[in-house]
C-alpha positions as CSV (number, residue, x, y, z in Angstrom):
1,M,-63.3,43.5,37.3
2,S,-62.1,42.2,33.9
3,D,-64.3,42.6,30.9
4,H,-62.4,39.8,29.1
5,K,-64.5,36.9,27.8
6,I,-61.6,34.4,28.1
7,K,-61.1,34.1,31.8
8,N,-58.3,31.5,31.9
9,K,-55.9,33.1,29.3
10,E,-52.8,32.9,31.5
11,S,-53.4,29.2,32.2
12,L,-53.8,28.4,28.5
13,L,-50.6,30.3,27.7
14,S,-48.6,28.5,30.4
15,H,-47.8,25.5,28.3
16,G,-47.3,24.6,24.6
17,D,-46.7,27.1,21.8
18,A,-47.5,30.3,23.7
19,G,-47.0,32.5,20.6
20,A,-49.5,30.6,18.4
21,K,-52.0,30.3,21.3
22,A,-51.8,34.0,22.0
23,Q,-52.8,34.8,18.4
24,V,-55.7,32.4,18.5
25,L,-56.8,33.7,21.8
26,E,-56.7,37.3,20.7
27,L,-58.8,36.5,17.6
28,T,-61.3,34.5,19.7
29,E,-61.5,37.3,22.3
30,R,-62.3,39.9,19.5
31,V,-65.0,37.6,18.1
32,L,-66.6,37.0,21.5
33,Q,-66.5,40.8,22.2
34,R,-68.2,41.5,18.9
35,L,-71.0,38.9,19.6
36,D,-71.6,40.1,23.2
37,A,-75.4,40.2,23.5
38,R,-75.4,43.2,25.8
39,K,-73.5,45.3,23.3
40,R,-75.5,43.9,20.3
41,L,-78.8,44.9,21.9
42,H,-77.5,48.4,22.5
43,E,-76.6,48.5,18.8
44,M,-80.1,47.4,17.8
45,M,-82.1,49.7,20.0
46,H,-81.8,52.7,22.2
47,R,-83.9,55.0,24.4
48,E,-84.6,58.7,23.8
49,G,-86.4,60.0,26.9
50,S,-89.5,57.8,27.3
51,E,-89.2,56.5,23.7
52,L,-87.7,53.1,23.0
53,V,-86.3,53.2,19.4
54,I,-86.0,49.9,17.6
55,G,-84.8,50.4,14.0
56,R,-87.2,53.0,12.5
57,R,-89.9,52.5,15.0
58,R,-90.5,54.3,18.2
59,H,-92.5,53.2,21.2
60,D,-93.4,55.6,24.1
61,L,-92.8,53.5,27.2
62,S,-94.8,55.9,29.3
63,R,-98.0,54.8,27.6
64,Y,-97.6,51.2,28.9
65,R,-99.0,50.1,32.2
66,H,-96.2,47.6,32.8
67,V,-93.0,46.8,30.9
68,Y,-91.5,43.4,31.3
69,A,-88.3,41.9,29.9
70,F,-87.6,38.2,29.6
71,S,-84.4,36.5,28.4
72,S,-83.1,33.0,28.3
73,G,-80.1,31.0,27.0
74,K,-76.3,31.1,27.3
75,A,-76.4,34.9,26.9
76,G,-79.5,35.5,29.0
77,N,-77.5,37.4,31.6
78,H,-76.1,39.8,29.1
79,M,-79.5,40.5,27.5
80,A,-81.1,41.0,30.9
81,R,-78.5,43.6,31.8
82,A,-79.0,45.3,28.4
83,F,-82.8,45.4,29.0
84,E,-82.2,47.0,32.4
85,D,-79.8,49.5,30.8
86,L,-82.2,50.4,28.0
87,L,-85.5,50.5,29.9
88,G,-84.3,52.1,33.1
89,E,-87.1,53.2,35.4
90,Y,-89.7,52.1,32.9
91,L,-88.9,48.4,33.5
92,T,-91.4,46.8,35.8
93,L,-89.7,43.5,36.2
94,G,-87.2,41.3,34.3
95,V,-86.9,37.5,34.4
96,T,-83.9,35.7,33.0
97,I,-83.0,32.0,32.8
98,I,-79.2,31.6,32.4
99,K,-76.7,28.8,32.1
100,L,-74.2,30.0,34.7
101,R,-74.1,32.8,37.3
102,D,-71.4,35.4,36.7
103,E,-70.1,37.3,39.7
104,E,-69.8,40.4,37.6
105,D,-73.5,40.5,36.8
106,V,-75.5,43.0,38.9
107,Y,-79.3,43.2,38.5
108,R,-81.7,45.8,39.8
109,K,-85.1,44.6,38.7
110,T,-84.5,41.1,37.3
111,E,-85.2,37.7,38.8
112,V,-82.5,35.2,37.9
113,Y,-82.9,31.4,37.4
114,V,-80.1,29.0,36.5
115,G,-81.4,26.5,34.0
116,G,-80.1,23.1,33.1
117,H,-78.3,22.2,29.9
118,P,-78.7,20.1,27.9
119,L,-81.6,18.7,30.1
120,P,-84.0,21.1,31.9
121,N,-83.6,21.3,35.6
122,E,-86.1,22.2,38.4
123,E,-84.9,25.8,38.7
124,G,-85.1,26.4,34.9
125,I,-88.7,25.0,35.0
126,R,-89.6,27.4,37.8
127,G,-88.2,30.3,35.8
128,C,-90.1,29.3,32.7
129,Q,-93.3,29.0,34.8
130,R,-92.7,32.4,36.3
131,M,-92.5,33.9,32.8
132,I,-95.8,32.2,31.8
133,D,-97.5,33.3,34.9
134,I,-96.6,36.9,34.3
135,A,-97.5,36.7,30.6
136,E,-100.9,35.2,31.3
137,Q,-102.0,38.1,33.5
138,M,-100.8,40.8,31.1
139,G,-103.2,42.9,29.1
140,P,-103.1,45.0,25.9
141,D,-101.5,48.0,27.6
142,D,-98.6,45.9,28.9
143,L,-95.3,45.5,26.9
144,L,-93.1,42.4,26.9
145,L,-89.5,42.4,25.5
146,L,-88.1,38.9,24.8
147,G,-84.5,38.0,24.1
148,L,-83.4,34.4,23.4
149,T,-80.1,32.8,22.6
150,G,-80.9,29.2,21.6
151,G,-83.5,28.9,24.3
152,D,-81.9,25.8,25.8
153,G,-82.8,27.0,29.3
154,L,-86.5,26.8,28.4
155,P,-88.4,23.5,28.6
156,G,-89.7,22.7,25.2
157,G,-87.6,25.4,23.5
158,G,-89.0,28.5,21.8
159,N,-92.7,27.3,21.8
160,H,-93.1,28.4,25.5
161,T,-92.0,32.0,24.7
162,G,-93.3,32.6,21.3
163,G,-90.0,33.0,19.5
164,S,-86.5,31.8,18.8
165,A,-83.1,33.3,18.7
166,G,-81.3,34.7,15.6
167,G,-78.0,33.5,14.3
168,H,-76.0,36.0,16.2
169,G,-77.4,34.9,19.6
170,C,-79.2,38.2,20.4
171,D,-82.4,38.3,18.5
172,A,-84.5,40.9,20.3
173,E,-88.3,40.5,20.2
174,S,-91.1,42.6,21.7
175,R,-94.8,42.6,21.6
176,D,-98.0,43.7,23.2
177,V,-99.6,40.6,24.8
178,G,-103.0,40.0,23.3
179,H,-102.1,41.6,20.0
180,G,-100.1,40.7,16.9
181,H,-96.7,42.0,16.0
182,Q,-94.7,42.9,13.0
183,R,-91.1,41.9,12.1
184,H,-88.2,43.7,10.6
185,P,-84.5,42.7,10.4
186,G,-83.1,42.0,13.9
187,A,-86.2,42.5,15.9
188,S,-90.0,42.1,16.1
189,V,-91.8,45.1,17.6
190,P,-95.2,45.7,19.1
191,H,-98.3,47.6,18.0
192,E,-99.1,50.7,19.9
193,P,-101.1,50.1,23.2
194,G,-104.7,49.2,22.4
195,E,-104.0,48.9,18.7
196,A,-105.9,46.1,17.0
197,G,-103.8,43.2,15.7
198,A,-104.1,39.5,15.0
199,A,-104.2,37.8,18.4
200,H,-101.8,34.9,19.1
201,P,-102.4,32.9,22.4
202,W,-99.3,32.8,24.6
203,G,-97.2,29.9,23.6
204,Q,-98.8,29.6,20.1
205,D,-97.1,32.6,18.4
206,P,-95.8,31.3,15.0
207,L,-92.4,33.0,15.2
208,L,-89.7,30.7,14.0
């Protein structure tokens, strides 16, 4: 299967100034490849054994009871696949709300919901509620990773998930539910399991 972002290149080049179009399409393809959320998350974090490395911080995934990964927005599918790549067997469950289904996307541990845009739809609301239900039963020894690109698939925007996307469309966020978190460029990361922090109720986290 093709890894090209522009799926209808031949159709676009079939009329008009093909030479000029080809140059524009090549540049556009290169930009879209650079901004690919799956690739960007792999650049921002990686795993060494049981340790998830985000910037200068390391988190031993084997110390968590459950590890969840939520993603939403136009690049929700790419972030969900990246979380599955990075977390591997340590991922308990993923939930993603996406704009369109892509036949090239294959998930192992992720539930997929197709949200409405620009207005929320019923399936998107079910996906959002699924995230909230999981988060509300999590404890201090559970880990949640969250990736948002715009958050248009979530009713009410970022307030439902405690964060919002960065300018590159792949801001990775993670935290221990029930505890505070710290931020560094590109990602926010959790305290260690059981470590005291300033609690923020789900949905009221002040990340902007």
